[in-house]
PAGUFI-599996 format. One record per residue (C-alpha): residue in three letters; y negated, x, z; chain. Coordinates in steps of 0.5 Angstrom, whole numbers, plus 500, padded with zeros to 3 digits. Layout:
BEGIN
(ALA, (Y, X, Z), A)
...
END
This chain:
BEGIN
(MET, (500, 500, 500), A)
(TYR, (495, 505, 502), A)
(ALA, (497, 509, 495), A)
(ILE, (495, 503, 492), A)
(VAL, (488, 502, 495), A)
(THR, (487, 509, 494), A)
(GLU, (488, 509, 486), A)
(SER, (484, 502, 486), A)
(LEU, (479, 506, 489), A)
(ASN, (478, 512, 484), A)
(THR, (480, 507, 478), A)
(VAL, (472, 504, 480), A)
(ILE, (468, 510, 482), A)
(VAL, (471, 512, 475), A)
(ILE, (469, 506, 471), A)
(LEU, (462, 507, 475), A)
(PHE, (461, 515, 473), A)
(GLN, (463, 512, 466), A)
(VAL, (458, 506, 465), A)
(ILE, (452, 510, 469), A)
(LYS, (453, 516, 464), A)
(ALA, (453, 511, 458), A)
(THR, (447, 507, 460), A)
(TRP, (443, 512, 464), A)
(TRP, (437, 513, 458), A)
(VAL, (437, 506, 460), A)
(VAL, (437, 504, 467), A)
(ILE, (432, 510, 470), A)
(PRO, (427, 509, 465), A)
(VAL, (427, 502, 468), A)
(VAL, (426, 504, 474), A)
(ILE, (422, 509, 473), A)
(PHE, (417, 504, 470), A)
(LEU, (418, 498, 476), A)
(ARG, (416, 504, 481), A)
(ILE, (409, 506, 478), A)
(LYS, (407, 501, 475), A)
(PRO, (403, 497, 481), A)
(LEU, (400, 505, 482), A)
(TRP, (398, 506, 474), A)
(LEU, (396, 499, 475), A)
(THR, (391, 501, 481), A)
(TYR, (390, 508, 479), A)
(LYS, (386, 504, 472), A)
(GLY, (383, 500, 476), A)
(ILE, (379, 505, 480), A)
(GLN, (376, 508, 475), A)
(TYR, (374, 502, 471), A)
(SER, (371, 499, 478), A)
(LYS, (367, 507, 478), A)
(THR, (364, 505, 472), A)
(LYS, (360, 499, 474), A)
(ASN, (354, 500, 478), A)
(TRP, (355, 498, 485), A)
(ILE, (349, 495, 489), A)
(VAL, (350, 492, 498), A)
(LEU, (346, 486, 499), A)
(GLU, (344, 485, 506), A)
(VAL, (343, 478, 507), A)
(THR, (338, 477, 514), A)
(LEU, (338, 469, 518), A)
(PRO, (332, 465, 521), A)
(PRO, (332, 463, 528), A)
(GLU, (336, 457, 526), A)
(VAL, (341, 456, 521), A)
(GLU, (343, 448, 521), A)
(LYS, (349, 449, 517), A)
(THR, (356, 449, 517), A)
(PRO, (361, 453, 514), A)
(LYS, (361, 449, 508), A)
(ALA, (356, 451, 505), A)
(MET, (359, 459, 504), A)
(GLU, (364, 454, 501), A)
(ASN, (359, 452, 496), A)
(VAL, (357, 459, 496), A)
(LEU, (363, 462, 494), A)
(ALA, (365, 457, 490), A)
(GLY, (359, 458, 486), A)
(LEU, (361, 465, 485), A)
(HIS, (368, 463, 482), A)
(GLY, (365, 462, 475), A)
(VAL, (365, 469, 474), A)
(TRP, (373, 468, 473), A)
(LYS, (374, 470, 465), A)
(SER, (381, 471, 462), A)
(VAL, (383, 479, 462), A)
(SER, (388, 481, 456), A)
(ALA, (394, 484, 457), A)
(ARG, (392, 491, 453), A)
(ASP, (384, 492, 456), A)
(LYS, (388, 490, 463), A)
(TRP, (393, 496, 462), A)
(THR, (389, 501, 458), A)
(LYS, (383, 500, 460), A)
(GLY, (384, 498, 468), A)
(VAL, (380, 492, 466), A)
(SER, (379, 485, 471), A)
(VAL, (376, 480, 474), A)
(ASP, (369, 481, 477), A)
(THR, (370, 483, 486), A)
(PHE, (366, 481, 490), A)
(SER, (367, 484, 498), A)
(LEU, (364, 479, 504), A)
(GLU, (363, 485, 510), A)
(LEU, (361, 484, 518), A)
(ALA, (358, 491, 521), A)
(GLY, (358, 491, 527), A)
(ILE, (353, 497, 528), A)
(ASP, (351, 500, 535), A)
(GLY, (352, 493, 538), A)
(GLU, (349, 489, 532), A)
(LEU, (352, 485, 527), A)
(HIS, (350, 484, 520), A)
(PHE, (352, 481, 514), A)
(TYR, (352, 484, 508), A)
(PHE, (355, 482, 501), A)
(ARG, (357, 487, 496), A)
(CYS, (357, 486, 489), A)
(GLN, (355, 490, 482), A)
(ASP, (348, 490, 479), A)
(ASN, (348, 485, 474), A)
(GLN, (351, 479, 479), A)
(ARG, (346, 479, 484), A)
(GLN, (342, 473, 481), A)
(LEU, (348, 469, 481), A)
(VAL, (350, 471, 488), A)
(GLU, (341, 470, 490), A)
(SER, (342, 465, 487), A)
(LYS, (347, 461, 490), A)
(ILE, (345, 464, 498), A)
(TYR, (338, 461, 497), A)
(SER, (342, 454, 493), A)
(GLN, (345, 454, 502), A)
(TYR, (340, 458, 505), A)
(PRO, (334, 457, 504), A)
(ASP, (330, 461, 509), A)
(ALA, (335, 467, 509), A)
(GLU, (332, 473, 507), A)
(ILE, (336, 478, 502), A)
(HIS, (334, 485, 501), A)
(GLN, (338, 491, 497), A)
(VAL, (340, 496, 502), A)
(GLN, (343, 503, 503), A)
(ASP, (351, 503, 502), A)
(TYR, (352, 503, 511), A)
(ILE, (358, 506, 510), A)
(THR, (354, 513, 508), A)
(SER, (353, 512, 516), A)
(ILE, (360, 515, 518), A)
(PRO, (362, 522, 516), A)
(PRO, (365, 522, 509), A)
(GLN, (372, 526, 511), A)
(LEU, (376, 522, 517), A)
(PRO, (378, 522, 523), A)
(ASN, (375, 529, 524), A)
(LYS, (373, 533, 531), A)
(ASP, (368, 529, 533), A)
(TYR, (370, 522, 530), A)
(GLU, (376, 517, 531), A)
(MET, (378, 512, 527), A)
(TRP, (383, 505, 527), A)
(ALA, (383, 502, 520), A)
(ALA, (388, 495, 518), A)
(ASP, (390, 491, 513), A)
(TYR, (391, 484, 514), A)
(ILE, (395, 480, 512), A)
(LEU, (399, 474, 512), A)
(THR, (406, 473, 516), A)
(ARG, (408, 468, 510), A)
(ASP, (408, 466, 504), A)
(TRP, (401, 465, 502), A)
(ALA, (402, 457, 500), A)
(TYR, (402, 456, 508), A)
(PRO, (394, 455, 510), A)
(ILE, (391, 459, 516), A)
(THR, (387, 455, 521), A)
(THR, (380, 452, 518), A)
(HIS, (373, 451, 521), A)
(ILE, (374, 443, 520), A)
(GLU, (379, 445, 526), A)
(PHE, (374, 447, 530), A)
(GLU, (370, 442, 530), A)
(ASP, (370, 437, 536), A)
(PRO, (368, 431, 533), A)
(GLU, (369, 427, 540), A)
(GLN, (365, 431, 543), A)
(GLU, (360, 433, 537), A)
(ARG, (361, 440, 538), A)
(ARG, (363, 445, 533), A)
(LEU, (366, 452, 535), A)
(ASP, (364, 458, 531), A)
(PRO, (370, 463, 530), A)
(LEU, (364, 468, 529), A)
(SER, (363, 468, 536), A)
(GLN, (369, 472, 539), A)
(PHE, (367, 477, 533), A)
(ALA, (359, 478, 535), A)
(GLU, (361, 478, 542), A)
(LEU, (366, 484, 542), A)
(VAL, (360, 486, 537), A)
(SER, (355, 486, 542), A)
(LYS, (360, 490, 548), A)
(MET, (359, 496, 544), A)
(ASP, (356, 502, 545), A)
(SER, (351, 507, 541), A)
(GLY, (355, 510, 535), A)
(GLU, (361, 505, 535), A)
(TYR, (362, 501, 528), A)
(MET, (366, 496, 527), A)
(TRP, (367, 493, 521), A)
(VAL, (371, 488, 517), A)
(GLN, (370, 486, 509), A)
(VAL, (374, 481, 506), A)
(ILE, (374, 483, 498), A)
(ILE, (375, 477, 494), A)
(ARG, (377, 477, 486), A)
(PRO, (377, 469, 483), A)
(VAL, (384, 466, 481), A)
(LEU, (385, 461, 477), A)
(SER, (392, 460, 473), A)
(GLU, (397, 462, 479), A)
(VAL, (395, 458, 484), A)
(ALA, (398, 450, 483), A)
(GLY, (404, 453, 481), A)
(LYS, (407, 457, 486), A)
(ALA, (404, 452, 491), A)
(GLN, (407, 446, 489), A)
(GLU, (415, 450, 489), A)
(LYS, (413, 452, 495), A)
(ILE, (411, 444, 496), A)
(ASN, (418, 442, 493), A)
(GLU, (422, 447, 498), A)
(GLU, (419, 443, 504), A)
(VAL, (420, 437, 503), A)
(GLY, (428, 438, 500), A)
(ARG, (426, 437, 492), A)
(LYS, (430, 440, 487), A)
(ALA, (426, 442, 482), A)
(PRO, (427, 439, 475), A)
(LYS, (432, 442, 471), A)
(LYS, (430, 445, 465), A)
(VAL, (434, 441, 460), A)
(GLY, (436, 445, 453), A)
(VAL, (436, 442, 446), A)
(TRP, (442, 440, 445), A)
(ALA, (443, 437, 452), A)
(GLU, (437, 432, 449), A)
(ILE, (441, 431, 442), A)
(SER, (447, 429, 447), A)
(SER, (444, 425, 450), A)
(PHE, (441, 421, 445), A)
(VAL, (447, 421, 441), A)
(LYS, (452, 419, 448), A)
(ASN, (446, 412, 449), A)
(ILE, (447, 409, 441), A)
(ASN, (455, 409, 443), A)
(ASN, (453, 405, 450), A)
(TYR, (449, 400, 446), A)
(TYR, (454, 399, 442), A)
(MET, (459, 399, 446), A)
(GLY, (456, 395, 451), A)
(ARG, (454, 400, 456), A)
(GLU, (449, 401, 461), A)
(LEU, (444, 407, 458), A)
(THR, (444, 414, 460), A)
(GLY, (437, 416, 464), A)
(ARG, (434, 423, 461), A)
(PRO, (438, 429, 464), A)
(GLY, (434, 432, 469), A)
(ALA, (431, 427, 473), A)
(GLU, (436, 425, 477), A)
(SER, (434, 430, 482), A)
(ALA, (427, 427, 481), A)
(GLU, (429, 419, 484), A)
(LYS, (433, 422, 489), A)
(SER, (428, 426, 492), A)
(ASP, (423, 420, 494), A)
(THR, (428, 418, 499), A)
(LEU, (427, 424, 504), A)
(LYS, (425, 423, 510), A)
(LEU, (419, 428, 514), A)
(THR, (418, 429, 521), A)
(PRO, (410, 428, 523), A)
(GLY, (409, 436, 523), A)
(GLU, (413, 437, 516), A)
(GLN, (408, 430, 513), A)
(GLU, (402, 435, 516), A)
(LYS, (405, 441, 514), A)
(VAL, (405, 438, 506), A)
(LYS, (399, 435, 507), A)
(ARG, (395, 442, 509), A)
(MET, (399, 445, 503), A)
(GLU, (397, 441, 498), A)
(MET, (389, 441, 501), A)
(LYS, (390, 448, 501), A)
(ALA, (392, 448, 493), A)
(SER, (387, 443, 491), A)
(LYS, (381, 447, 492), A)
(VAL, (378, 453, 489), A)
(SER, (382, 460, 491), A)
(PHE, (381, 468, 490), A)
(SER, (386, 473, 492), A)
(THR, (384, 477, 497), A)
(THR, (384, 483, 501), A)
(ILE, (382, 483, 508), A)
(ARG, (381, 490, 511), A)
(VAL, (378, 492, 518), A)
(LEU, (375, 500, 520), A)
(TYR, (373, 502, 527), A)
(VAL, (369, 508, 528), A)
(ALA, (367, 512, 534), A)
(ARG, (365, 518, 536), A)
(LYS, (370, 521, 542), A)
(ASP, (367, 519, 547), A)
(VAL, (365, 513, 546), A)
(PHE, (372, 510, 542), A)
(HIS, (374, 504, 547), A)
(LYS, (382, 503, 545), A)
(GLY, (381, 496, 548), A)
(HIS, (376, 494, 542), A)
(ILE, (383, 494, 538), A)
(PRO, (386, 489, 541), A)
(ALA, (380, 485, 541), A)
(VAL, (380, 485, 534), A)
(GLN, (387, 482, 534), A)
(GLY, (385, 476, 538), A)
(PHE, (379, 475, 533), A)
(PHE, (385, 474, 528), A)
(ASN, (389, 470, 532), A)
(GLN, (385, 464, 533), A)
(PHE, (386, 463, 525), A)
(SER, (393, 462, 526), A)
(SER, (394, 455, 524), A)
(GLY, (403, 454, 526), A)
(PHE, (403, 455, 519), A)
(ASN, (402, 461, 518), A)
(SER, (398, 467, 521), A)
(PHE, (395, 474, 519), A)
(LYS, (398, 481, 522), A)
(PRO, (395, 488, 521), A)
(THR, (399, 492, 516), A)
(SER, (399, 501, 515), A)
(THR, (395, 502, 520), A)
(PRO, (397, 508, 524), A)
(SER, (403, 507, 527), A)
(GLY, (406, 510, 534), A)
(SER, (414, 508, 531), A)
(LEU, (415, 514, 527), A)
(ILE, (420, 520, 528), A)
(PHE, (418, 525, 523), A)
(PHE, (412, 528, 521), A)
(LYS, (408, 522, 525), A)
(GLY, (402, 526, 526), A)
(THR, (402, 528, 519), A)
(ARG, (404, 521, 517), A)
(ASN, (399, 517, 521), A)
(PHE, (393, 523, 519), A)
(ILE, (395, 520, 511), A)
(ARG, (395, 513, 513), A)
(ARG, (388, 514, 516), A)
(LEU, (384, 518, 510), A)
(LYS, (388, 512, 505), A)
(LEU, (385, 507, 509), A)
(VAL, (378, 509, 510), A)
(ASN, (377, 511, 502), A)
(ALA, (381, 505, 501), A)
(TYR, (375, 502, 505), A)
(ARG, (370, 506, 502), A)
(GLY, (372, 504, 495), A)
(ARG, (373, 496, 497), A)
(GLY, (380, 497, 493), A)
(LEU, (383, 490, 493), A)
(GLY, (391, 491, 494), A)
(TRP, (390, 499, 494), A)
(LEU, (394, 499, 501), A)
(SER, (398, 491, 501), A)
(GLU, (399, 487, 497), A)
(PRO, (395, 481, 496), A)
(TYR, (395, 474, 497), A)
(VAL, (390, 468, 495), A)
(LEU, (386, 464, 500), A)
(SER, (382, 457, 498), A)
(VAL, (374, 457, 500), A)
(GLU, (375, 453, 506), A)
(GLU, (379, 459, 509), A)
(LEU, (375, 464, 507), A)
(ALA, (369, 460, 510), A)
(THR, (372, 461, 516), A)
(ILE, (373, 468, 516), A)
(TYR, (365, 470, 513), A)
(HIS, (361, 465, 513), A)
(TYR, (353, 466, 517), A)
(PRO, (353, 462, 523), A)
(GLY, (348, 457, 527), A)
(ARG, (346, 456, 533), A)
(VAL, (353, 457, 536), A)
(VAL, (352, 464, 537), A)
(THR, (345, 466, 539), A)
(ALA, (344, 472, 541), A)
(PRO, (339, 478, 541), A)
(PHE, (344, 483, 537), A)
(MET, (345, 479, 531), A)
(PRO, (338, 481, 528), A)
(ARG, (334, 476, 524), A)
(ILE, (328, 473, 521), A)
(SER, (321, 472, 526), A)
(SER, (318, 467, 522), A)
(ARG, (318, 463, 516), A)
(SER, (316, 467, 511), A)
(SER, (309, 465, 508), A)
(GLU, (310, 461, 502), A)
(PRO, (306, 463, 495), A)
(LYS, (298, 462, 496), A)
(ARG, (296, 455, 492), A)
(THR, (290, 454, 488), A)
(THR, (286, 448, 489), A)
(LYS, (281, 444, 485), A)
(VAL, (274, 443, 487), A)
(ASN, (271, 438, 486), A)
(HIS, (265, 440, 483), A)
(LYS, (260, 433, 486), A)
(THR, (262, 433, 492), A)
(TYR, (261, 440, 493), A)
(ASN, (254, 440, 491), A)
(LEU, (252, 433, 495), A)
(LYS, (255, 437, 501), A)
(LEU, (251, 443, 499), A)
(GLU, (244, 439, 498), A)
(THR, (245, 435, 504), A)
(TYR, (245, 442, 508), A)
(PHE, (239, 444, 505), A)
(VAL, (235, 437, 508), A)
(ARG, (238, 438, 514), A)
(THR, (236, 446, 515), A)
(GLY, (229, 445, 511), A)
(PHE, (227, 438, 517), A)
(CYS, (229, 443, 522), A)
(ILE, (224, 447, 521), A)
(PHE, (219, 442, 520), A)
(LEU, (221, 440, 527), A)
(LEU, (220, 447, 530), A)
(CYS, (213, 449, 526), A)
(SER, (209, 443, 528), A)
(LYS, (211, 444, 536), A)
(PHE, (208, 451, 536), A)
END
């Protein structure tokens, strides 16, 4: 028995070796292509991005903002208009892609700033969309704030921590949005940015906590992918693709049934769709499907969220790292949530110091370049979800550490049309009264 097993194993090994020997010239190039494909697209994308003129806009808010995150939804929906179709040839040879934007929260020396990075030729579009919802805000082009830290990190003077935040489940499952932060019974609204603003206020001079939300409009793949996940949740089988021969066979069969007096059959593949209507879902499952359908119905962006914490070694505070995680934990919906990835890890065994140092370098460079999907797979968020993470807070978040406009800017001077007849009459009255007063004074003396 042992000899038979050994002989069979040797035969399998010989056959496998012959197969590899005969097909290696096909298999190996395919494996190499699948490996270098994302690296090539990232490289060409970086080269294409360097040809663009990027600017950073700072948005300064008035003392009070009577707007909810719904206003930022409208801003982002307007920016989705930059979507365009990109050919495969341009994508692979030139790295051409749809325009990206970066929505950024920057805690600098205890103050919270709001930035918007875009291309120079998109500035007018960005400003018009922001002013349409926040007419009292001020927008100025500023120097990129990341130049305030050393070009090489980490180094002997500065310590840093960074991470890409990804979704724990497929992006078709929604996170908690600003609608859930509103309490209609108490007539109040909790702003999720208050946690991040409070964290920034506790920082010392020389500490920097930055969050960037890099977005790119997407269009075609959202509805189809979301519907697949919804079908899985409700147990609905996707309609089978019916071939031409199956259609012809069904047609001939129904003709025969008609002349034989039998019941006609339905179209092939329609049985699964009919059975799906009888499924019963629990209230929780119904809510999940409802939220998934609501997300799929809104305008969406491919997204990468990246966090960078930099500080001098004498003021570097490790307690700020779990505080950032707490900020993202409040978006957990029970259906989906955020988790950090690509972070410096303490669980590495071999070459721990070197590997963590390389990870830090990659994260800092990705933050500088505002790289979408450079270190982690991008995912899709709707405008409702994005506006929950990045928006301009109102009176709910009121603190001295958030720079605001001291007063409303003066409006343009208007030219007033003068009524010359009225003006001349008033002038004559003035001279008559003045002359009468002089006459009285002279008669007295």
